[in-house]
C-alpha positions as a Python dict, from the first residue, in 0.01 Angstrom:
ca = {
    (1, 'M'): (0, 0, 0),
    (2, 'T'): (-163, 48, -340),
    (3, 'H'): (-209, 405, -458),
    (4, 'R'): (-471, 484, -724),
    (5, 'S'): (-429, 786, -954),
    (6, 'L'): (-734, 1006, -1004),
    (7, 'S'): (-905, 958, -1344),
    (8, 'I'): (-1111, 1254, -1477),
    (9, 'R'): (-1345, 1253, -1778),
    (10, 'R'): (-1308, 1541, -2026),
    (11, 'A'): (-1573, 1808, -1951),
    (12, 'H'): (-1874, 1809, -2180),
    (13, 'P'): (-1898, 2136, -2379),
    (14, 'L'): (-2250, 2189, -2244),
    (15, 'A'): (-2149, 2142, -1880),
    (16, 'P'): (-2275, 2420, -1651),
    (17, 'A'): (-2014, 2695, -1626),
    (18, 'P'): (-1976, 2681, -1243),
    (19, 'L'): (-1839, 2325, -1271),
    (20, 'L'): (-1561, 2408, -1515),
    (21, 'P'): (-1312, 2561, -1267),
    (22, 'A'): (-1358, 2270, -1028),
    (23, 'L'): (-1311, 2015, -1306),
    (24, 'A'): (-1002, 2194, -1427),
    (25, 'L'): (-859, 2187, -1076),
    (26, 'L'): (-933, 1816, -1040),
    (27, 'A'): (-779, 1745, -1380),
    (28, 'A'): (-466, 1930, -1278),
    (29, 'C'): (-445, 1724, -959),
    (30, 'G'): (-494, 1406, -1158),
    (31, 'A'): (-222, 1503, -1401),
    (32, 'S'): (28, 1539, -1118),
    (33, 'G'): (-11, 1171, -1017),
    (34, 'P'): (-36, 1030, -666),
    (35, 'A'): (110, 1227, -378),
    (36, 'E'): (453, 1127, -256),
    (37, 'P'): (437, 914, 63),
    (38, 'A'): (555, 1080, 382),
    (39, 'P'): (919, 1018, 471),
    (40, 'L'): (978, 719, 693),
    (41, 'T'): (1071, 785, 1054),
    (42, 'E'): (1394, 655, 1200),
    (43, 'E'): (1188, 415, 1411),
    (44, 'A'): (1029, 271, 1099),
    (45, 'R'): (1364, 229, 924),
    (46, 'A'): (1527, 75, 1231),
    (47, 'A'): (1264, -199, 1242),
    (48, 'V'): (1409, -363, 929),
    (49, 'T'): (1732, -564, 945),
    (50, 'D'): (2002, -611, 681),
    (51, 'K'): (1855, -959, 618),
    (52, 'A'): (1515, -827, 516),
    (53, 'G'): (1485, -1058, 217),
    (54, 'A'): (1275, -790, 46),
    (55, 'P'): (1325, -421, -50),
    (56, 'R'): (1406, -262, 284),
    (57, 'E'): (1227, 68, 217),
    (58, 'Q'): (905, -109, 115),
    (59, 'L'): (919, -351, 407),
    (60, 'A'): (976, -66, 652),
    (61, 'R'): (677, 122, 509),
    (62, 'E'): (440, -176, 512),
    (63, 'V'): (534, -264, 871),
    (64, 'D'): (500, 101, 968),
    (65, 'D'): (148, 106, 822),
    (66, 'L'): (49, -173, 1062),
    (67, 'F'): (124, 66, 1347),
    (68, 'A'): (24, 398, 1189),
    (69, 'L'): (-284, 347, 971),
    (70, 'E'): (-623, 419, 1121),
    (71, 'G'): (-885, 147, 1127),
    (72, 'L'): (-651, -145, 1200),
    (73, 'G'): (-674, -139, 1579),
    (74, 'E'): (-369, -129, 1804),
    (75, 'T'): (-62, -316, 1682),
    (76, 'R'): (166, -398, 1972),
    (77, 'A'): (428, -619, 1807),
    (78, 'V'): (536, -730, 1460),
    (79, 'V'): (809, -983, 1387),
    (80, 'V'): (892, -1099, 1034),
    (81, 'M'): (1118, -1400, 972),
    (82, 'A'): (1233, -1446, 611),
    (83, 'N'): (1445, -1738, 494),
    (84, 'G'): (1505, -1830, 857),
    (85, 'E'): (1647, -1486, 945),
    (86, 'L'): (1502, -1194, 1139),
    (87, 'A'): (1380, -953, 869),
    (88, 'A'): (1186, -700, 1077),
    (89, 'E'): (1086, -641, 1438),
    (90, 'R'): (893, -353, 1590),
    (91, 'Y'): (690, -281, 1905),
    (92, 'G'): (424, -34, 2007),
    (93, 'E'): (463, 206, 2296),
    (94, 'G'): (487, 20, 2626),
    (95, 'Y'): (591, -313, 2469),
    (96, 'D'): (930, -456, 2379),
    (97, 'A'): (1119, -775, 2297),
    (98, 'D'): (1084, -895, 2657),
    (99, 'T'): (706, -851, 2680),
    (100, 'R'): (511, -1174, 2717),
    (101, 'F'): (195, -1160, 2507),
    (102, 'V'): (-108, -1376, 2585),
    (103, 'S'): (-180, -1636, 2320),
    (104, 'W'): (-554, -1660, 2345),
    (105, 'S'): (-647, -1923, 2087),
    (106, 'M'): (-298, -1941, 1935),
    (107, 'A'): (-238, -2185, 2221),
    (108, 'K'): (-457, -2440, 2043),
    (109, 'T'): (-189, -2506, 1783),
    (110, 'V'): (72, -2562, 2056),
    (111, 'T'): (-164, -2816, 2215),
    (112, 'A'): (-197, -2992, 1878),
    (113, 'V'): (181, -3030, 1859),
    (114, 'M'): (187, -3181, 2209),
    (115, 'I'): (-82, -3431, 2105),
    (116, 'G'): (124, -3515, 1796),
    (117, 'M'): (425, -3595, 2011),
    (118, 'L'): (217, -3828, 2227),
    (119, 'V'): (79, -4000, 1917),
    (120, 'A'): (437, -4043, 1789),
    (121, 'D'): (534, -4187, 2128),
    (122, 'G'): (259, -4448, 2096),
    (123, 'L'): (65, -4314, 2394),
    (124, 'L'): (-234, -4198, 2186),
    (125, 'G'): (-403, -4302, 1862),
    (126, 'L'): (-528, -4041, 1615),
    (127, 'D'): (-826, -4242, 1493),
    (128, 'A'): (-893, -4440, 1808),
    (129, 'P'): (-1180, -4346, 2041),
    (130, 'A'): (-1075, -4051, 2254),
    (131, 'P'): (-963, -4190, 2592),
    (132, 'V'): (-1210, -4000, 2807),
    (133, 'E'): (-1328, -4231, 3085),
    (134, 'L'): (-1667, -4063, 3119),
    (135, 'W'): (-1753, -4145, 2758),
    (136, 'Q'): (-1671, -4517, 2778),
    (137, 'R'): (-1979, -4626, 2972),
    (138, 'P'): (-2199, -4877, 2784),
    (139, 'G'): (-2442, -4703, 2552),
    (140, 'D'): (-2279, -4359, 2570),
    (141, 'P'): (-2281, -4221, 2211),
    (142, 'R'): (-1980, -4000, 2293),
    (143, 'S'): (-1764, -4314, 2279),
    (144, 'A'): (-1765, -4265, 1900),
    (145, 'I'): (-1564, -3940, 1932),
    (146, 'T'): (-1206, -3990, 1812),
    (147, 'L'): (-896, -3785, 1879),
    (148, 'R'): (-909, -3668, 1517),
    (149, 'H'): (-1266, -3542, 1569),
    (150, 'L'): (-1150, -3334, 1866),
    (151, 'L'): (-847, -3198, 1684),
    (152, 'Q'): (-1060, -3094, 1385),
    (153, 'M'): (-1333, -2936, 1601),
    (154, 'R'): (-1602, -3180, 1489),
    (155, 'S'): (-1672, -3376, 1806),
    (156, 'G'): (-2047, -3307, 1797),
    (157, 'L'): (-2044, -3198, 2162),
    (158, 'R'): (-2272, -2913, 2271),
    (159, 'H'): (-2003, -2648, 2290),
    (160, 'T'): (-2106, -2297, 2188),
    (161, 'E'): (-1801, -2069, 2172),
    (162, 'S'): (-1994, -1741, 2175),
    (163, 'G'): (-2314, -1663, 2358),
    (164, 'D'): (-2563, -1380, 2388),
    (165, 'P'): (-2556, -1283, 2669),
    (166, 'P'): (-2183, -1370, 2703),
    (167, 'Y'): (-2233, -1585, 3013),
    (168, 'E'): (-2425, -1832, 2798),
    (169, 'S'): (-2104, -1903, 2604),
    (170, 'S'): (-1959, -2247, 2677),
    (171, 'E'): (-1613, -2093, 2680),
    (172, 'V'): (-1708, -1828, 2938),
    (173, 'R'): (-1884, -2083, 3158),
    (174, 'M'): (-1586, -2317, 3143),
    (175, 'L'): (-1317, -2054, 3200),
    (176, 'F'): (-1484, -1826, 3453),
    (177, 'L'): (-1807, -1973, 3594),
    (178, 'D'): (-1922, -2325, 3686),
    (179, 'G'): (-1639, -2502, 3505),
    (180, 'R'): (-1341, -2295, 3617),
    (181, 'D'): (-1197, -2531, 3883),
    (182, 'D'): (-1206, -2842, 3661),
    (183, 'M'): (-1247, -2719, 3306),
    (184, 'A'): (-1201, -3052, 3130),
    (185, 'K'): (-1461, -3225, 3347),
    (186, 'W'): (-1716, -2956, 3266),
    (187, 'A'): (-1638, -2970, 2892),
    (188, 'E'): (-1649, -3351, 2885),
    (189, 'E'): (-1986, -3365, 3062),
    (190, 'Q'): (-2163, -3182, 2781),
    (191, 'P'): (-2394, -3397, 2567),
    (192, 'L'): (-2381, -3451, 2193),
    (193, 'E'): (-2581, -3219, 1969),
    (194, 'A'): (-2465, -3379, 1643),
    (195, 'E'): (-2310, -3702, 1520),
    (196, 'P'): (-1933, -3709, 1588),
    (197, 'G'): (-1749, -3603, 1275),
    (198, 'E'): (-2052, -3447, 1103),
    (199, 'Y'): (-2009, -3074, 1167),
    (200, 'F'): (-1732, -2822, 1237),
    (201, 'E'): (-1787, -2613, 1551),
    (202, 'Y'): (-1495, -2409, 1678),
    (203, 'S'): (-1458, -2462, 2053),
    (204, 'S'): (-1200, -2376, 2320),
    (205, 'N'): (-1366, -2639, 2541),
    (206, 'T'): (-1263, -2906, 2292),
    (207, 'T'): (-895, -2809, 2321),
    (208, 'V'): (-911, -2830, 2701),
    (209, 'I'): (-1039, -3188, 2658),
    (210, 'L'): (-728, -3254, 2444),
    (211, 'A'): (-509, -3108, 2719),
    (212, 'D'): (-679, -3335, 2974),
    (213, 'I'): (-616, -3637, 2751),
    (214, 'A'): (-248, -3537, 2729),
    (215, 'A'): (-217, -3516, 3109),
    (216, 'D'): (-380, -3857, 3150),
    (217, 'A'): (-138, -4004, 2895),
    (218, 'L'): (161, -3866, 3086),
    (219, 'T'): (53, -3953, 3440),
    (220, 'G'): (-215, -4169, 3599),
    (221, 'S'): (-237, -3934, 3894),
    (222, 'D'): (-538, -3717, 3982),
    (223, 'D'): (-321, -3490, 4197),
    (224, 'P'): (-334, -3139, 4042),
    (225, 'E'): (33, -3058, 4102),
    (226, 'T'): (146, -3392, 3962),
    (227, 'R'): (-66, -3339, 3650),
    (228, 'R'): (54, -2982, 3606),
    (229, 'K'): (419, -3078, 3645),
    (230, 'A'): (394, -3373, 3407),
    (231, 'V'): (259, -3157, 3124),
    (232, 'A'): (481, -2855, 3197),
    (233, 'D'): (794, -3070, 3209),
    (234, 'F'): (699, -3250, 2889),
    (235, 'L'): (641, -2925, 2700),
    (236, 'E'): (964, -2775, 2830),
    (237, 'A'): (1183, -3075, 2750),
    (238, 'R'): (1029, -3173, 2419),
    (239, 'L'): (928, -2838, 2267),
    (240, 'F'): (1012, -2513, 2441),
    (241, 'A'): (1377, -2580, 2532),
    (242, 'P'): (1479, -2723, 2191),
    (243, 'L'): (1319, -2421, 2022),
    (244, 'E'): (1479, -2182, 2274),
    (245, 'M'): (1134, -2049, 2364),
    (246, 'A'): (1252, -1946, 2710),
    (247, 'S'): (970, -1699, 2771),
    (248, 'M'): (683, -1948, 2734),
    (249, 'V'): (451, -1966, 3037),
    (250, 'P'): (149, -2201, 3007),
    (251, 'E'): (-141, -2167, 3251),
    (252, 'F'): (-324, -2451, 3431),
    (253, 'D'): (-657, -2472, 3612),
    (254, 'A'): (-709, -2581, 3973),
    (255, 'S'): (-727, -2948, 3870),
    (256, 'G'): (-385, -2930, 3704),
    (257, 'T'): (-516, -2929, 3345),
    (258, 'L'): (-341, -2713, 3089),
    (259, 'I'): (-571, -2435, 2965),
    (260, 'G'): (-458, -2541, 2622),
    (261, 'G'): (-719, -2354, 2424),
    (262, 'S'): (-640, -2001, 2531),
    (263, 'L'): (-379, -1926, 2796),
    (264, 'M'): (-10, -1940, 2713),
    (265, 'H'): (222, -1640, 2731),
    (266, 'A'): (538, -1572, 2528),
    (267, 'T'): (736, -1296, 2359),
    (268, 'A'): (671, -1206, 1998),
    (269, 'R'): (1008, -1357, 1904),
    (270, 'D'): (913, -1687, 2066),
    (271, 'W'): (582, -1694, 1880),
    (272, 'A'): (787, -1642, 1564),
    (273, 'R'): (1015, -1931, 1664),
    (274, 'F'): (712, -2156, 1696),
    (275, 'G'): (585, -2048, 1354),
    (276, 'E'): (924, -2120, 1202),
    (277, 'F'): (924, -2464, 1366),
    (278, 'L'): (598, -2543, 1188),
    (279, 'R'): (729, -2397, 860),
    (280, 'R'): (1021, -2641, 888),
    (281, 'K'): (769, -2924, 939),
    (282, 'G'): (856, -2992, 1300),
    (283, 'R'): (1232, -2940, 1296),
    (284, 'A'): (1428, -2737, 1549),
    (285, 'P'): (1680, -2482, 1415),
    (286, 'G'): (1960, -2734, 1464),
    (287, 'G'): (1780, -2995, 1254),
    (288, 'E'): (1636, -3212, 1533),
    (289, 'Q'): (1292, -3349, 1437),
    (290, 'L'): (1078, -3266, 1741),
    (291, 'V'): (750, -3399, 1600),
    (292, 'P'): (716, -3612, 1286),
    (293, 'S'): (686, -3409, 966),
    (294, 'R'): (379, -3611, 873),
    (295, 'W'): (207, -3478, 1187),
    (296, 'V'): (263, -3118, 1077),
    (297, 'E'): (130, -3219, 736),
    (298, 'E'): (-183, -3353, 910),
    (299, 'M'): (-216, -3025, 1099),
    (300, 'V'): (-237, -2831, 773),
    (301, 'T'): (-461, -3078, 589),
    (302, 'P'): (-820, -2952, 549),
    (303, 'S'): (-1085, -3122, 759),
    (304, 'P'): (-1369, -3286, 563),
    (305, 'A'): (-1609, -3064, 760),
    (306, 'S'): (-1415, -2736, 721),
    (307, 'P'): (-1167, -2673, 436),
    (308, 'H'): (-1021, -2373, 622),
    (309, 'Y'): (-929, -2574, 934),
    (310, 'G'): (-687, -2858, 998),
    (311, 'L'): (-576, -2992, 1337),
    (312, 'Q'): (-618, -2689, 1568),
    (313, 'T'): (-474, -2476, 1287),
    (314, 'W'): (-637, -2226, 1048),
    (315, 'L'): (-583, -2271, 674),
    (316, 'N'): (-589, -2017, 392),
    (317, 'R'): (-838, -2222, 190),
    (318, 'P'): (-1146, -2070, 26),
    (319, 'V'): (-1480, -2179, 171),
    (320, 'E'): (-1825, -2113, 29),
    (321, 'G'): (-2117, -2015, 248),
    (322, 'L'): (-1926, -1913, 563),
    (323, 'E'): (-2148, -1755, 827),
    (324, 'F'): (-1869, -1513, 919),
    (325, 'P'): (-1589, -1352, 713),
    (326, 'H'): (-1300, -1583, 629),
    (327, 'P'): (-1039, -1562, 908),
    (328, 'L'): (-751, -1526, 657),
    (329, 'F'): (-715, -1402, 297),
    (330, 'P'): (-732, -1681, 36),
    (331, 'D'): (-759, -1418, -240),
    (332, 'R'): (-422, -1266, -143),
    (333, 'A'): (-192, -1559, -69),
    (334, 'S'): (-130, -1923, -147),
    (335, 'Q'): (-349, -2198, -6),
    (336, 'D'): (-30, -2329, 160),
    (337, 'L'): (-42, -2042, 410),
    (338, 'F'): (-165, -2138, 756),
    (339, 'A'): (-199, -1958, 1086),
    (340, 'L'): (-232, -1953, 1459),
    (341, 'I'): (-511, -1706, 1540),
    (342, 'G'): (-597, -1564, 1883),
    (343, 'H'): (-880, -1349, 2019),
    (344, 'M'): (-878, -977, 1929),
    (345, 'G'): (-602, -991, 1671),
    (346, 'Q'): (-318, -1228, 1764),
    (347, 'Y'): (-166, -1391, 1454),
    (348, 'V'): (124, -1611, 1356),
    (349, 'L'): (106, -1632, 976),
    (350, 'V'): (321, -1900, 812),
    (351, 'A'): (382, -1896, 434),
    (352, 'P'): (601, -2198, 349),
    (353, 'D'): (603, -2116, -24),
    (354, 'R'): (763, -1779, 59),
    (355, 'R'): (986, -1912, 341),
    (356, 'L'): (816, -1658, 566),
    (357, 'T'): (671, -1634, 917),
    (358, 'M'): (498, -1316, 1032),
    (359, 'V'): (376, -1238, 1383),
    (360, 'R'): (126, -959, 1453),
    (361, 'L'): (6, -911, 1809),
    (362, 'G'): (-229, -643, 1933),
    (363, 'H'): (-593, -551, 1986),
    (364, 'S'): (-843, -515, 1703),
    (365, 'N'): (-1217, -564, 1675),
    (366, 'G'): (-1373, -769, 1397),
    (367, 'E'): (-1385, -493, 1135),
    (368, 'E'): (-1035, -377, 1224),
    (369, 'R'): (-899, -730, 1199),
    (370, 'R'): (-1024, -763, 842),
    (371, 'A'): (-851, -439, 747),
    (372, 'M'): (-537, -532, 938),
    (373, 'L'): (-514, -867, 759),
    (374, 'Q'): (-514, -689, 424),
    (375, 'Q'): (-218, -485, 545),
    (376, 'A'): (-46, -803, 666),
    (377, 'A'): (-103, -946, 318),
    (378, 'D'): (77, -641, 177),
    (379, 'V'): (381, -740, 384),
    (380, 'I'): (363, -1102, 272),
    (381, 'E'): (333, -1005, -96),
    (382, 'L'): (675, -835, -79),
    (383, 'Y'): (823, -1186, -75),
    (384, 'P'): (814, -1391, -396),
    (385, 'E'): (667, -1739, -409),
    (386, 'R'): (932, -2006, -455),
}
């Protein structure tokens, strides 16, 4: 953290006498410099490994601040991977290395990798019309929606992520109300509200459509269990097992569609493994290329409708005129940094130029998340750009 010394102006000779003792006291405090930070606890020191890749004392303190400082919300897990090695790992009370944490929207980036594998296999085309049967009827304007449009959240469909009251949210209606038994069908039935490709509108419904397209590419069956098994087996064989992400548990709806926009569960270490996989441009630790490197490059390429978003992945790119605060910190880190971001403060931050992946999982409201991200940036800045 940055500490600022107190600067005091010299007292004016005509200053009222009652102020002079107070000014003298303040000047004396300022002369002594900033207060020494409190000693680190054993728990804070133990969180940092001998492969920290940064000054261990500073790293321990910055990670400790994520758990101890007020105004950041509740931090439940932090994992830092530096140069491919475990640099730091710490958990809040009631959580440990075996706890599975819900992804919320971090799942979207996993879904994008699955789509990339299917494109590489020749089963899908990135710039071809999205293979949604409902949209292919003669005269349906939704037939102009491509897979790229869906991946970049610019389909033009009437999907409103947040609503007031909440039950007016497209996400809430799809997940919990009239769409819950067949989420993709509900999402795909929505009409256009803009030309495909014209505007960016973040939408969990869109990612469920991508998950439905993946299931259809893997099996022609409408049987829910067959669909579920086809996608689960594909993810396990092609992604989770090679990355040794043994804790990963994806959820499916009653129709067998992966809830690919919000519901996957894994340990903090496994979320870090996934971040490292993306940092290595799709390679497993042993060197096996699980998805083409050019696909990962596409994932972190800015969309023409949203410079801070790629393919289901958030980018640390500055954007003018945002309606809400930037979801990352382009003033604190390179534009190469990208992230998985989930509801209420789930983050996998990947900084390729620093050979770094950082996971922060917990519970923070909007104001707390902004403060927490500044603290996360303090951790990242301990590592030099390469």
